[in-house]
Biopython code that builds the backbone (N, CA, C, O; Angstrom):
import numpy as np
from Bio.PDB.StructureBuilder import StructureBuilder

atoms = [
    (1, "MET", "N", (-8.829, -11.297, 6.429)),
    (1, "MET", "CA", (-7.504, -10.516, 5.970)),
    (1, "MET", "C", (-6.585, -10.194, 7.268)),
    (1, "MET", "O", (-6.988, -9.717, 8.329)),
    (2, "LYS", "N", (-5.390, -10.526, 6.972)),
    (2, "LYS", "CA", (-4.393, -10.000, 7.877)),
    (2, "LYS", "C", (-3.295, -9.096, 7.439)),
    (2, "LYS", "O", (-2.840, -9.053, 6.296)),
    (3, "ILE", "N", (-2.864, -8.293, 8.574)),
    (3, "ILE", "CA", (-2.130, -7.445, 8.313)),
    (3, "ILE", "C", (-0.804, -7.461, 9.254)),
    (3, "ILE", "O", (-0.876, -7.362, 10.479)),
    (4, "LYS", "N", (0.327, -7.588, 8.588)),
    (4, "LYS", "CA", (1.616, -7.653, 9.472)),
    (4, "LYS", "C", (2.380, -6.379, 9.062)),
    (4, "LYS", "O", (2.605, -6.005, 7.912)),
    (5, "GLU", "N", (2.792, -5.692, 10.391)),
    (5, "GLU", "CA", (3.594, -4.538, 10.181)),
    (5, "GLU", "C", (5.379, -4.745, 10.534)),
    (5, "GLU", "O", (5.828, -5.340, 11.513)),
    (6, "LYS", "N", (6.058, -4.180, 9.615)),
    (6, "LYS", "CA", (7.408, -4.245, 9.819)),
    (6, "LYS", "C", (8.187, -2.866, 9.418)),
    (6, "LYS", "O", (8.048, -2.374, 8.299)),
    (7, "MET", "N", (8.885, -2.377, 10.260)),
    (7, "MET", "CA", (9.431, -1.041, 10.030)),
    (7, "MET", "C", (10.978, -1.122, 9.393)),
    (7, "MET", "O", (11.868, -1.900, 9.737)),
    (8, "HIS", "N", (11.029, -0.128, 8.403)),
    (8, "HIS", "CA", (12.385, -0.182, 7.640)),
    (8, "HIS", "C", (12.841, 1.218, 7.856)),
    (8, "HIS", "O", (12.575, 2.053, 6.991)),
    (9, "GLY", "N", (13.641, 1.633, 9.152)),
    (9, "GLY", "CA", (13.589, 3.084, 9.378)),
    (9, "GLY", "C", (12.449, 3.980, 9.342)),
    (9, "GLY", "O", (11.637, 3.869, 10.260)),
    (10, "ASP", "N", (12.274, 4.737, 8.555)),
    (10, "ASP", "CA", (10.967, 5.524, 8.607)),
    (10, "ASP", "C", (10.032, 5.114, 7.601)),
    (10, "ASP", "O", (9.090, 5.849, 7.306)),
    (11, "VAL", "N", (10.212, 4.000, 7.049)),
    (11, "VAL", "CA", (9.100, 3.334, 6.315)),
    (11, "VAL", "C", (8.492, 2.097, 6.760)),
    (11, "VAL", "O", (9.207, 1.114, 6.959)),
    (12, "ALA", "N", (7.303, 2.055, 6.926)),
    (12, "ALA", "CA", (6.341, 1.300, 7.350)),
    (12, "ALA", "C", (6.142, 0.171, 6.094)),
    (12, "ALA", "O", (5.964, 0.522, 4.928)),
    (13, "VAL", "N", (6.196, -1.069, 6.480)),
    (13, "VAL", "CA", (5.937, -2.096, 5.332)),
    (13, "VAL", "C", (4.724, -2.838, 5.967)),
    (13, "VAL", "O", (4.868, -3.463, 7.017)),
    (14, "LEU", "N", (3.387, -2.756, 5.246)),
    (14, "LEU", "CA", (2.461, -3.608, 5.782)),
    (14, "LEU", "C", (2.264, -4.684, 4.763)),
    (14, "LEU", "O", (2.086, -4.462, 3.565)),
    (15, "THR", "N", (2.309, -5.907, 5.342)),
    (15, "THR", "CA", (1.856, -7.324, 4.351)),
    (15, "THR", "C", (0.728, -7.587, 4.752)),
    (15, "THR", "O", (0.369, -7.856, 5.899)),
    (16, "VAL", "N", (-0.056, -7.491, 3.511)),
    (16, "VAL", "CA", (-1.312, -7.944, 3.569)),
    (16, "VAL", "C", (-1.603, -9.259, 3.134)),
    (16, "VAL", "O", (-0.931, -9.617, 2.167)),
    (17, "SER", "N", (-2.645, -10.306, 3.701)),
    (17, "SER", "CA", (-3.075, -11.506, 3.102)),
    (17, "SER", "C", (-4.332, -11.685, 3.121)),
    (17, "SER", "O", (-4.950, -11.036, 3.964)),
    (18, "GLY", "N", (-4.966, -12.439, 2.379)),
    (18, "GLY", "CA", (-6.389, -12.677, 2.311)),
    (18, "GLY", "C", (-7.012, -11.818, 1.098)),
    (18, "GLY", "O", (-6.228, -11.460, 0.219)),
    (19, "ASN", "N", (-8.113, -11.533, 1.014)),
    (19, "ASN", "CA", (-8.949, -10.992, 0.116)),
    (19, "ASN", "C", (-9.214, -9.500, 0.476)),
    (19, "ASN", "O", (-9.504, -9.197, 1.633)),
    (20, "LEU", "N", (-9.123, -8.644, -0.428)),
    (20, "LEU", "CA", (-9.426, -7.167, -0.128)),
    (20, "LEU", "C", (-10.561, -6.932, -0.828)),
    (20, "LEU", "O", (-10.564, -6.646, -2.026)),
    (21, "MET", "N", (-11.483, -7.032, -0.179)),
    (21, "MET", "CA", (-13.022, -6.803, -0.880)),
    (21, "MET", "C", (-13.869, -5.679, -0.147)),
    (21, "MET", "O", (-15.086, -5.571, -0.294)),
    (22, "GLY", "N", (-13.175, -4.935, 0.577)),
    (22, "GLY", "CA", (-14.221, -3.798, 1.318)),
    (22, "GLY", "C", (-14.912, -4.528, 2.552)),
    (22, "GLY", "O", (-14.670, -5.692, 2.872)),
    (23, "GLY", "N", (-15.674, -3.809, 3.103)),
    (23, "GLY", "CA", (-16.316, -4.271, 4.470)),
    (23, "GLY", "C", (-15.506, -3.775, 5.706)),
    (23, "GLY", "O", (-14.549, -3.001, 5.746)),
    (24, "PRO", "N", (-16.082, -4.361, 6.590)),
    (24, "PRO", "CA", (-15.232, -3.857, 7.961)),
    (24, "PRO", "C", (-13.830, -4.508, 7.925)),
    (24, "PRO", "O", (-12.949, -3.905, 8.538)),
    (25, "GLU", "N", (-13.564, -5.430, 7.415)),
    (25, "GLU", "CA", (-12.152, -6.273, 7.467)),
    (25, "GLU", "C", (-11.099, -5.329, 6.650)),
    (25, "GLU", "O", (-10.018, -5.061, 7.174)),
    (26, "SER", "N", (-11.378, -4.914, 5.575)),
    (26, "SER", "CA", (-10.738, -3.996, 4.798)),
    (26, "SER", "C", (-10.461, -2.653, 5.285)),
    (26, "SER", "O", (-9.360, -2.123, 5.138)),
    (27, "THR", "N", (-11.444, -2.101, 5.860)),
    (27, "THR", "CA", (-11.262, -0.690, 6.559)),
    (27, "THR", "C", (-9.902, -1.035, 7.684)),
    (27, "THR", "O", (-9.160, -0.093, 7.963)),
    (28, "GLN", "N", (-9.717, -1.988, 8.106)),
    (28, "GLN", "CA", (-8.638, -2.057, 9.010)),
    (28, "GLN", "C", (-7.433, -1.674, 8.212)),
    (28, "GLN", "O", (-6.585, -1.029, 8.829)),
    (29, "LEU", "N", (-7.252, -1.883, 7.259)),
    (29, "LEU", "CA", (-5.737, -1.411, 6.483)),
    (29, "LEU", "C", (-5.893, 0.035, 6.423)),
    (29, "LEU", "O", (-4.916, 0.773, 6.557)),
    (30, "HIS", "N", (-7.100, 0.490, 6.222)),
    (30, "HIS", "CA", (-7.009, 2.405, 6.069)),
    (30, "HIS", "C", (-6.730, 2.676, 7.379)),
    (30, "HIS", "O", (-5.840, 3.510, 7.543)),
    (31, "GLU", "N", (-7.291, 2.159, 8.472)),
    (31, "GLU", "CA", (-7.030, 2.446, 10.036)),
    (31, "GLU", "C", (-5.752, 2.250, 10.281)),
    (31, "GLU", "O", (-5.159, 3.037, 11.019)),
    (32, "LYS", "N", (-5.139, 1.229, 9.738)),
    (32, "LYS", "CA", (-3.666, 0.972, 10.146)),
    (32, "LYS", "C", (-2.751, 2.089, 9.670)),
    (32, "LYS", "O", (-1.844, 2.542, 10.368)),
    (33, "VAL", "N", (-3.026, 2.486, 8.504)),
    (33, "VAL", "CA", (-2.431, 3.498, 7.750)),
    (33, "VAL", "C", (-2.715, 5.077, 8.403)),
    (33, "VAL", "O", (-1.894, 5.995, 8.393)),
    (34, "LYS", "N", (-3.687, 5.110, 8.800)),
    (34, "LYS", "CA", (-4.242, 6.468, 9.532)),
    (34, "LYS", "C", (-3.276, 6.397, 11.145)),
    (34, "LYS", "O", (-2.696, 7.372, 11.625)),
    (35, "SER", "N", (-3.305, 5.147, 11.698)),
    (35, "SER", "CA", (-2.398, 5.180, 12.990)),
    (35, "SER", "C", (-0.963, 5.595, 12.551)),
    (35, "SER", "O", (-0.418, 6.614, 12.974)),
    (36, "LEU", "N", (-0.403, 4.747, 11.688)),
    (36, "LEU", "CA", (1.251, 5.144, 11.247)),
    (36, "LEU", "C", (1.039, 6.858, 10.963)),
    (36, "LEU", "O", (1.782, 7.636, 11.562)),
    (37, "ILE", "N", (0.246, 7.252, 10.252)),
    (37, "ILE", "CA", (0.441, 8.850, 10.060)),
    (37, "ILE", "C", (0.419, 9.357, 11.472)),
    (37, "ILE", "O", (1.441, 9.943, 11.829)),
    (38, "ALA", "N", (-0.661, 9.230, 12.434)),
    (38, "ALA", "CA", (-0.647, 9.838, 13.668)),
    (38, "ALA", "C", (0.585, 9.571, 14.266)),
    (38, "ALA", "O", (0.983, 10.459, 15.021)),
    (39, "ASP", "N", (1.375, 8.482, 14.120)),
    (39, "ASP", "CA", (2.667, 8.132, 14.812)),
    (39, "ASP", "C", (3.853, 9.018, 14.277)),
    (39, "ASP", "O", (4.949, 9.143, 14.824)),
    (40, "GLY", "N", (3.388, 9.679, 12.973)),
    (40, "GLY", "CA", (4.583, 10.358, 12.527)),
    (40, "GLY", "C", (5.134, 9.589, 11.315)),
    (40, "GLY", "O", (6.168, 10.056, 10.838)),
    (41, "PHE", "N", (4.625, 8.497, 10.736)),
    (41, "PHE", "CA", (4.924, 7.815, 9.624)),
    (41, "PHE", "C", (4.325, 7.886, 8.615)),
    (41, "PHE", "O", (3.215, 7.355, 8.588)),
    (42, "ASN", "N", (4.784, 8.499, 7.533)),
    (42, "ASN", "CA", (4.181, 8.825, 6.402)),
    (42, "ASN", "C", (4.685, 8.338, 4.787)),
    (42, "ASN", "O", (4.472, 8.854, 3.690)),
    (43, "LYS", "N", (5.400, 7.183, 5.171)),
    (43, "LYS", "CA", (5.975, 6.351, 3.795)),
    (43, "LYS", "C", (5.474, 5.017, 4.056)),
    (43, "LYS", "O", (5.915, 4.425, 5.041)),
    (44, "VAL", "N", (4.586, 4.443, 3.289)),
    (44, "VAL", "CA", (3.959, 3.151, 3.490)),
    (44, "VAL", "C", (4.322, 2.432, 2.378)),
    (44, "VAL", "O", (4.240, 3.015, 1.296)),
    (45, "VAL", "N", (4.787, 1.061, 2.408)),
    (45, "VAL", "CA", (4.578, 0.085, 1.258)),
    (45, "VAL", "C", (3.537, -0.991, 1.852)),
    (45, "VAL", "O", (3.532, -1.412, 3.008)),
    (46, "ILE", "N", (2.859, -1.263, 1.050)),
    (46, "ILE", "CA", (1.692, -2.315, 1.090)),
    (46, "ILE", "C", (2.128, -3.342, 0.484)),
    (46, "ILE", "O", (2.169, -3.093, -0.721)),
    (47, "ASP", "N", (2.568, -4.653, 0.777)),
    (47, "ASP", "CA", (2.886, -5.829, 0.174)),
    (47, "ASP", "C", (1.850, -6.684, 0.055)),
    (47, "ASP", "O", (1.592, -7.500, 0.939)),
    (48, "ILE", "N", (1.163, -6.577, -1.042)),
    (48, "ILE", "CA", (0.099, -7.637, -1.468)),
    (48, "ILE", "C", (0.432, -9.012, -2.103)),
    (48, "ILE", "O", (-0.335, -9.492, -2.938)),
    (49, "LYS", "N", (1.498, -9.617, -1.744)),
    (49, "LYS", "CA", (1.705, -10.660, -2.340)),
    (49, "LYS", "C", (0.737, -11.755, -1.769)),
    (49, "LYS", "O", (0.599, -12.761, -2.465)),
    (50, "GLY", "N", (0.127, -11.687, -0.713)),
    (50, "GLY", "CA", (-0.848, -12.507, -0.166)),
    (50, "GLY", "C", (-2.291, -12.424, -0.425)),
    (50, "GLY", "O", (-3.140, -13.257, -0.107)),
    (51, "VAL", "N", (-2.460, -11.331, -1.034)),
    (51, "VAL", "CA", (-4.024, -11.042, -1.390)),
    (51, "VAL", "C", (-4.130, -11.858, -2.725)),
    (51, "VAL", "O", (-3.389, -11.899, -3.707)),
    (52, "LYS", "N", (-5.339, -12.511, -2.415)),
    (52, "LYS", "CA", (-5.664, -13.500, -3.640)),
    (52, "LYS", "C", (-6.627, -12.905, -4.688)),
    (52, "LYS", "O", (-6.623, -13.201, -5.883)),
    (53, "TRP", "N", (-7.516, -11.959, -4.035)),
    (53, "TRP", "CA", (-8.390, -11.326, -4.904)),
    (53, "TRP", "C", (-8.645, -9.759, -4.224)),
    (53, "TRP", "O", (-8.516, -9.404, -3.052)),
    (54, "ILE", "N", (-9.008, -9.069, -5.287)),
    (54, "ILE", "CA", (-9.175, -7.535, -4.903)),
    (54, "ILE", "C", (-10.556, -6.983, -5.473)),
    (54, "ILE", "O", (-10.532, -7.234, -6.678)),
    (55, "ASN", "N", (-11.541, -6.455, -5.204)),
    (55, "ASN", "CA", (-12.615, -5.842, -5.763)),
    (55, "ASN", "C", (-12.516, -4.321, -5.909)),
    (55, "ASN", "O", (-11.467, -3.750, -5.611)),
    (56, "SER", "N", (-13.702, -3.578, -6.413)),
    (56, "SER", "CA", (-13.479, -2.191, -6.478)),
    (56, "SER", "C", (-13.573, -1.496, -5.040)),
    (56, "SER", "O", (-13.315, -0.297, -4.938)),
    (57, "SER", "N", (-13.919, -2.206, -4.009)),
    (57, "SER", "CA", (-14.028, -1.764, -2.771)),
    (57, "SER", "C", (-12.803, -1.758, -2.348)),
    (57, "SER", "O", (-12.404, -0.734, -1.795)),
    (58, "GLY", "N", (-11.969, -2.817, -2.490)),
    (58, "GLY", "CA", (-10.697, -3.262, -2.183)),
    (58, "GLY", "C", (-9.818, -1.963, -2.883)),
    (58, "GLY", "O", (-9.047, -1.316, -2.174)),
    (59, "LEU", "N", (-9.966, -1.703, -4.049)),
    (59, "LEU", "CA", (-9.033, -0.589, -4.594)),
    (59, "LEU", "C", (-9.531, 0.668, -4.219)),
    (59, "LEU", "O", (-8.745, 1.595, -4.417)),
    (60, "GLY", "N", (-10.827, 1.013, -3.638)),
    (60, "GLY", "CA", (-11.091, 1.984, -3.056)),
    (60, "GLY", "C", (-10.285, 2.284, -1.706)),
    (60, "GLY", "O", (-9.809, 3.386, -1.433)),
    (61, "ILE", "N", (-10.208, 1.222, -0.960)),
    (61, "ILE", "CA", (-9.408, 1.445, 0.279)),
    (61, "ILE", "C", (-7.874, 1.367, -0.097)),
    (61, "ILE", "O", (-7.072, 1.702, 0.774)),
    (62, "LEU", "N", (-7.521, 1.052, -1.025)),
    (62, "LEU", "CA", (-6.125, 1.433, -1.505)),
    (62, "LEU", "C", (-5.972, 2.935, -1.765)),
    (62, "LEU", "O", (-5.014, 3.608, -1.383)),
    (63, "MET", "N", (-7.143, 3.434, -2.537)),
    (63, "MET", "CA", (-7.068, 4.848, -3.003)),
    (63, "MET", "C", (-6.843, 5.607, -1.806)),
    (63, "MET", "O", (-5.978, 6.470, -1.656)),
    (64, "ALA", "N", (-7.867, 5.135, -0.791)),
    (64, "ALA", "CA", (-8.041, 5.959, 0.674)),
    (64, "ALA", "C", (-6.668, 6.058, 1.389)),
    (64, "ALA", "O", (-6.254, 7.035, 2.012)),
    (65, "CYS", "N", (-6.089, 4.978, 1.209)),
    (65, "CYS", "CA", (-4.617, 5.060, 2.004)),
    (65, "CYS", "C", (-3.874, 5.715, 1.212)),
    (65, "CYS", "O", (-3.255, 6.602, 1.800)),
    (66, "MET", "N", (-3.645, 5.639, -0.049)),
    (66, "MET", "CA", (-2.936, 6.788, -0.984)),
    (66, "MET", "C", (-3.112, 8.159, -0.458)),
    (66, "MET", "O", (-2.183, 8.870, -0.077)),
    (67, "SER", "N", (-4.386, 8.490, -0.462)),
    (67, "SER", "CA", (-5.003, 9.775, -0.211)),
    (67, "SER", "C", (-4.641, 10.523, 0.948)),
    (67, "SER", "O", (-4.510, 11.746, 0.989)),
    (68, "SER", "N", (-4.466, 9.613, 2.008)),
    (68, "SER", "CA", (-4.461, 9.991, 3.547)),
    (68, "SER", "C", (-2.719, 10.212, 3.470)),
    (68, "SER", "O", (-2.190, 11.203, 3.972)),
    (69, "LEU", "N", (-2.017, 9.247, 2.839)),
    (69, "LEU", "CA", (-0.496, 9.487, 3.156)),
    (69, "LEU", "C", (0.113, 10.747, 2.353)),
    (69, "LEU", "O", (1.026, 11.466, 2.758)),
    (70, "LYS", "N", (-0.567, 10.865, 1.156)),
    (70, "LYS", "CA", (-0.192, 12.199, 0.307)),
    (70, "LYS", "C", (-0.505, 13.457, 1.009)),
    (70, "LYS", "O", (0.319, 14.372, 1.004)),
    (71, "ASN", "N", (-1.751, 13.577, 1.673)),
    (71, "ASN", "CA", (-2.097, 14.629, 2.205)),
    (71, "ASN", "C", (-1.340, 14.790, 3.861)),
    (71, "ASN", "O", (-1.485, 15.783, 4.574)),
    (72, "ALA", "N", (-0.624, 13.704, 4.182)),
    (72, "ALA", "CA", (0.454, 13.784, 5.104)),
    (72, "ALA", "C", (2.035, 13.821, 4.899)),
    (72, "ALA", "O", (2.949, 13.479, 5.648)),
    (73, "GLY", "N", (2.026, 14.414, 3.490)),
    (73, "GLY", "CA", (3.058, 14.595, 2.938)),
    (73, "GLY", "C", (4.016, 13.485, 2.461)),
    (73, "GLY", "O", (5.138, 13.691, 1.998)),
    (74, "GLY", "N", (3.435, 12.288, 2.632)),
    (74, "GLY", "CA", (4.155, 10.993, 2.416)),
    (74, "GLY", "C", (3.717, 10.384, 1.117)),
    (74, "GLY", "O", (3.211, 11.078, 0.235)),
    (75, "GLY", "N", (3.906, 9.097, 0.992)),
    (75, "GLY", "CA", (3.426, 8.195, -0.102)),
    (75, "GLY", "C", (3.054, 6.854, 0.169)),
    (75, "GLY", "O", (3.182, 6.357, 1.288)),
    (76, "LEU", "N", (2.663, 6.335, -0.677)),
    (76, "LEU", "CA", (2.302, 4.924, -0.879)),
    (76, "LEU", "C", (2.997, 4.035, -2.109)),
    (76, "LEU", "O", (2.895, 4.436, -3.269)),
    (77, "LYS", "N", (3.705, 2.814, -1.790)),
    (77, "LYS", "CA", (4.065, 2.108, -2.956)),
    (77, "LYS", "C", (3.453, 0.884, -2.370)),
    (77, "LYS", "O", (3.312, 0.575, -1.187)),
    (78, "LEU", "N", (3.054, 0.130, -3.684)),
    (78, "LEU", "CA", (2.572, -1.176, -3.706)),
    (78, "LEU", "C", (3.723, -2.360, -4.274)),
    (78, "LEU", "O", (4.389, -2.321, -5.309)),
    (79, "ALA", "N", (3.695, -3.296, -3.319)),
    (79, "ALA", "CA", (4.731, -4.250, -3.790)),
    (79, "ALA", "C", (4.216, -5.778, -3.902)),
    (79, "ALA", "O", (3.250, -6.232, -3.290)),
    (80, "SER", "N", (4.917, -6.375, -4.661)),
    (80, "SER", "CA", (4.539, -7.799, -4.838)),
    (80, "SER", "C", (3.036, -8.015, -5.357)),
    (80, "SER", "O", (2.207, -8.769, -4.846)),
    (81, "VAL", "N", (2.848, -7.134, -6.561)),
    (81, "VAL", "CA", (1.547, -7.091, -7.064)),
    (81, "VAL", "C", (1.484, -8.511, -8.016)),
    (81, "VAL", "O", (2.342, -8.774, -8.859)),
    (82, "THR", "N", (0.424, -9.285, -7.748)),
    (82, "THR", "CA", (0.367, -10.600, -8.364)),
    (82, "THR", "C", (-0.394, -10.173, -10.016)),
    (82, "THR", "O", (-0.913, -9.092, -10.295)),
    (83, "ASP", "N", (-0.277, -11.209, -10.797)),
    (83, "ASP", "CA", (-0.708, -10.886, -12.197)),
    (83, "ASP", "C", (-2.178, -10.578, -12.252)),
    (83, "ASP", "O", (-2.669, -9.769, -13.040)),
    (84, "LYS", "N", (-2.900, -11.332, -11.292)),
    (84, "LYS", "CA", (-4.471, -10.952, -11.115)),
    (84, "LYS", "C", (-4.708, -9.433, -10.792)),
    (84, "LYS", "O", (-5.420, -8.667, -11.440)),
    (85, "VAL", "N", (-4.064, -9.178, -9.802)),
    (85, "VAL", "CA", (-4.133, -7.676, -9.129)),
    (85, "VAL", "C", (-3.707, -6.735, -10.301)),
    (85, "VAL", "O", (-4.386, -5.757, -10.617)),
    (86, "GLN", "N", (-2.529, -7.088, -10.938)),
    (86, "GLN", "CA", (-1.875, -6.056, -11.893)),
    (86, "GLN", "C", (-2.997, -6.167, -12.944)),
    (86, "GLN", "O", (-3.324, -5.035, -13.302)),
    (87, "SER", "N", (-3.601, -6.994, -13.474)),
    (87, "SER", "CA", (-4.419, -6.957, -14.573)),
    (87, "SER", "C", (-5.724, -6.034, -13.929)),
    (87, "SER", "O", (-6.262, -5.268, -14.728)),
    (88, "ILE", "N", (-6.113, -6.061, -12.902)),
    (88, "ILE", "CA", (-7.397, -4.900, -12.359)),
    (88, "ILE", "C", (-6.790, -3.808, -12.547)),
    (88, "ILE", "O", (-7.276, -3.021, -13.360)),
    (89, "LEU", "N", (-5.556, -3.466, -11.840)),
    (89, "LEU", "CA", (-5.155, -2.160, -12.087)),
    (89, "LEU", "C", (-5.064, -1.717, -13.465)),
    (89, "LEU", "O", (-5.550, -0.623, -13.754)),
    (90, "MET", "N", (-4.453, -2.490, -14.429)),
    (90, "MET", "CA", (-4.533, -2.120, -15.939)),
    (90, "MET", "C", (-5.833, -1.934, -16.312)),
    (90, "MET", "O", (-5.974, -0.916, -16.990)),
    (91, "MET", "N", (-6.811, -2.541, -16.117)),
    (91, "MET", "CA", (-8.269, -2.221, -16.618)),
    (91, "MET", "C", (-8.701, -1.012, -15.924)),
    (91, "MET", "O", (-9.415, -0.243, -16.567)),
    (92, "THR", "N", (-8.458, -0.773, -14.974)),
    (92, "THR", "CA", (-9.067, 0.590, -14.307)),
    (92, "THR", "C", (-8.228, 1.825, -14.443)),
    (92, "THR", "O", (-8.645, 2.925, -14.082)),
    (93, "LYS", "N", (-7.187, 1.657, -14.902)),
    (93, "LYS", "CA", (-6.085, 2.736, -15.210)),
    (93, "LYS", "C", (-5.222, 3.206, -14.017)),
    (93, "LYS", "O", (-4.496, 4.194, -13.902)),
    (94, "LEU", "N", (-5.534, 2.153, -13.122)),
    (94, "LEU", "CA", (-5.211, 2.693, -11.673)),
    (94, "LEU", "C", (-3.646, 2.509, -11.491)),
    (94, "LEU", "O", (-2.961, 2.894, -10.543)),
    (95, "ILE", "N", (-3.202, 1.752, -12.755)),
    (95, "ILE", "CA", (-1.740, 1.245, -12.768)),
    (95, "ILE", "C", (-0.926, 2.606, -12.896)),
    (95, "ILE", "O", (0.253, 2.674, -12.548)),
    (96, "GLU", "N", (-1.676, 3.753, -13.451)),
    (96, "GLU", "CA", (-1.034, 4.840, -13.718)),
    (96, "GLU", "C", (-0.972, 5.580, -12.520)),
    (96, "GLU", "O", (-0.254, 6.577, -12.590)),
    (97, "ILE", "N", (-1.587, 5.343, -11.320)),
    (97, "ILE", "CA", (-1.671, 6.149, -10.132)),
    (97, "ILE", "C", (-0.790, 5.427, -9.323)),
    (97, "ILE", "O", (0.163, 6.149, -9.030)),
    (98, "PHE", "N", (-0.684, 4.109, -8.750)),
    (98, "PHE", "CA", (-0.168, 3.419, -8.148)),
    (98, "PHE", "C", (1.545, 3.096, -8.608)),
    (98, "PHE", "O", (1.822, 2.729, -9.749)),
    (99, "GLU", "N", (2.579, 3.295, -7.553)),
    (99, "GLU", "CA", (3.701, 2.792, -8.066)),
    (99, "GLU", "C", (3.753, 1.500, -7.465)),
    (99, "GLU", "O", (3.435, 1.247, -6.303)),
    (100, "THR", "N", (4.227, 0.593, -8.433)),
    (100, "THR", "CA", (4.226, -0.833, -8.070)),
    (100, "THR", "C", (5.810, -1.460, -8.195)),
    (100, "THR", "O", (6.490, -1.345, -9.215)),
    (101, "TYR", "N", (6.158, -1.998, -7.220)),
    (101, "TYR", "CA", (7.431, -2.912, -7.414)),
    (101, "TYR", "C", (7.380, -4.300, -7.160)),
    (101, "TYR", "O", (6.442, -4.873, -6.606)),
    (102, "GLU", "N", (8.590, -4.912, -7.651)),
    (102, "GLU", "CA", (8.774, -6.441, -7.638)),
    (102, "GLU", "C", (8.576, -6.834, -6.054)),
    (102, "GLU", "O", (8.005, -7.921, -5.967)),
    (103, "ASN", "N", (8.823, -6.374, -5.045)),
    (103, "ASN", "CA", (8.950, -6.802, -3.838)),
    (103, "ASN", "C", (9.010, -5.639, -2.751)),
    (103, "ASN", "O", (9.279, -4.526, -3.202)),
    (104, "ALA", "N", (8.827, -5.729, -1.579)),
    (104, "ALA", "CA", (8.779, -4.726, -0.693)),
    (104, "ALA", "C", (10.207, -4.080, -0.421)),
    (104, "ALA", "O", (10.401, -2.895, -0.153)),
    (105, "ASP", "N", (11.178, -5.082, -0.540)),
    (105, "ASP", "CA", (12.667, -4.096, -0.386)),
    (105, "ASP", "C", (12.889, -3.229, -1.514)),
    (105, "ASP", "O", (13.521, -2.181, -1.378)),
    (106, "ARG", "N", (12.416, -3.592, -2.609)),
    (106, "ARG", "CA", (12.537, -2.474, -3.875)),
    (106, "ARG", "C", (12.095, -1.213, -3.442)),
    (106, "ARG", "O", (12.776, -0.187, -3.422)),
    (107, "ALA", "N", (10.777, -1.350, -3.054)),
    (107, "ALA", "CA", (9.873, -0.464, -2.804)),
    (107, "ALA", "C", (10.558, 0.492, -1.611)),
    (107, "ALA", "O", (10.654, 1.706, -1.788)),
    (108, "VAL", "N", (10.990, -0.101, -0.477)),
    (108, "VAL", "CA", (11.744, 0.746, 0.622)),
    (108, "VAL", "C", (12.782, 1.404, 0.162)),
    (108, "VAL", "O", (13.033, 2.547, 0.543)),
    (109, "ALA", "N", (13.537, 0.735, -0.746)),
    (109, "ALA", "CA", (14.767, 1.349, -1.348)),
    (109, "ALA", "C", (14.496, 2.498, -2.128)),
    (109, "ALA", "O", (15.257, 3.460, -2.220)),
    (110, "LYS", "N", (13.351, 2.379, -2.713)),
    (110, "LYS", "CA", (13.032, 3.658, -3.750)),
    (110, "LYS", "C", (12.612, 4.658, -2.699)),
    (110, "LYS", "O", (13.067, 5.789, -2.867)),
    (111, "PHE", "N", (11.772, 4.454, -1.562)),
    (111, "PHE", "CA", (11.538, 5.606, -0.872)),
    (111, "PHE", "C", (12.845, 6.382, 0.010)),
    (111, "PHE", "O", (12.965, 7.585, 0.240)),
    (112, "ILE", "N", (13.786, 5.221, 0.417)),
    (112, "ILE", "CA", (15.281, 6.035, 0.970)),
    (112, "ILE", "C", (15.775, 6.491, -0.257)),
    (112, "ILE", "O", (16.151, 7.634, 0.005)),
    (113, "GLU", "N", (16.036, 6.244, -1.645)),
    (113, "GLU", "CA", (16.659, 7.047, -2.578)),
    (113, "GLU", "C", (15.830, 8.526, -2.783)),
    (113, "GLU", "O", (16.433, 9.599, -2.807)),
    (114, "GLU", "N", (14.504, 8.423, -2.913)),
    (114, "GLU", "CA", (13.722, 9.497, -3.054)),
    (114, "GLU", "C", (13.953, 10.567, -1.527)),
    (114, "GLU", "O", (14.010, 11.795, -1.583)),
    (115, "SER", "N", (14.030, 9.963, -0.573)),
    (115, "SER", "CA", (14.557, 11.180, 0.585)),
    (115, "SER", "C", (15.957, 11.564, 0.627)),
    (115, "SER", "O", (16.336, 12.542, 1.272)),
    (116, "ARG", "N", (16.742, 10.811, -0.052)),
    (116, "ARG", "CA", (17.952, 11.485, -0.351)),
    (116, "ARG", "C", (17.954, 12.526, -1.322)),
    (116, "ARG", "O", (18.792, 13.415, -1.170)),
    (117, "HIS", "N", (17.236, 12.582, -2.215)),
    (117, "HIS", "CA", (17.293, 13.504, -3.242)),
    (117, "HIS", "C", (16.342, 14.926, -2.895)),
    (117, "HIS", "O", (16.114, 15.889, -3.626)),
    (118, "GLN", "N", (15.917, 14.667, -1.575)),
    (118, "GLN", "CA", (15.013, 16.153, -1.147)),
    (118, "GLN", "C", (15.882, 17.290, -0.590)),
    (118, "GLN", "O", (15.365, 18.358, -0.263)),
]
sb = StructureBuilder()
sb.init_structure("model")
sb.init_model(0)
sb.init_chain("A")
sb.init_seg("    ")
for serial, (resi, resn, name, xyz) in enumerate(atoms, 1):
    if name == "N":
        sb.init_residue(resn, " ", resi, " ")
    sb.init_atom(name, np.array(xyz, "f"), 0.0, 1.0, " ", f" {name:<3s}", serial, name[0])
structure = sb.get_structure()
């Protein structure tokens, strides 16, 4: 699994590629989110267009990321969700918990819009 980071103002976009299947490799994603929080960034978009497969452990990692960000007063948005991952989110009812967007730019725009209304 690879993680690329790009900043858009106060929003971090993490582009993930490979499989999100748990294990030491997937915990890198949660560690990355925790390091962003430690640096004062609590708005994160995880762009998963490059994720070929995700299992329950991978979903757990995304849940942990979201939980850490919410506890830090921020939020998580998922971008570029593939049909395969979308169907898993629907089956597990996690589609009701995660905000999903067509692409990272839309997710970033939503964070910007939300911060204007606070």
